[in-house]
N, C-alpha and C positions, 0 to 999 in steps of 0.2 A: 926075675919078673919078665913076663912077656909084654911086649909093646907092639901095637899094630899102627902103622902109619899109612894113611890113604892119601895118595897124590893124584890130583886131577887137574885138567886144564882149566884156567880161569874162564869165566863167562865171556863170550865174545871172541875167544881164540878159536880159530878154525881147527876142526878135528877130522882130518881125512880118514883116519882109521875108523872112527865112529860112523862116518858117512858111508864107508864101504860096508860095514856090518849092517847098517840100516838098510842099505840097498839090497844086500843079500837076504836079509830077513823078509823084506817085501817080495823079493823074487821067489822065495820059498813058500809064499802064501800066508805069512803071519801078518794079520791085519791089526791095526790099532797102535802100532809102534810109531810114535810121533817123532822121536829123536833118540839118538844113541850117542853117548859120550864115553870114551874109553879112558880109563885111568889105570893105576897100579896100586897094589897093596904090598907093603913091606912088613914082614914080621921079624922081630928081633928079640933075643933073650938078653936082657941087660941086668947089671947088678942092682940089687934091691934099693940102694941109695941113689940111683940115677935121678937127677932132678929134671923138672920140666924145662928149665933153662938149658940144660945140656941137650935134651932131646930136640928142643927148638933149634939150637945151633947146628945139630946134625942135619936137620931138615934144610935149614937155610944155606948151609955151606956145601952140602953134597947131595942129599936125597931128593930135593926138589929144585927145579929151575924157577927161581922166584920171579922172573920176568913174565913167564907164561903159565905158571902152575900155582895152585893152592895146595895146602896139606892140612890134615887133621891127625892128631895124635890120640890114640886110645890105649889106655893101660888095661891089660886083661888080667882077670883073676884066674889063676890056674885051675881052681875048682870049677869054674864055669865053662871051661873049654870042652868042646865035644870030644868024645873018644875017637 
């Protein structure tokens, strides 16, 4: 089973990388971009019986820094994945 985990900075945590991208987009003439936040996406293939509790433990113990980051877990249906 495929799982996608989205990790992003909590609201209020400064995002210098997002700030740099925002500044660069503005410099390239892209108007209307009000804010940019950078995160990361982790895709994993896990055993079919992997529980939500196990996935949560993975996120909280390794994949996300719980002090400054939030995460969301998404189970993907293989049939819905683009080719």
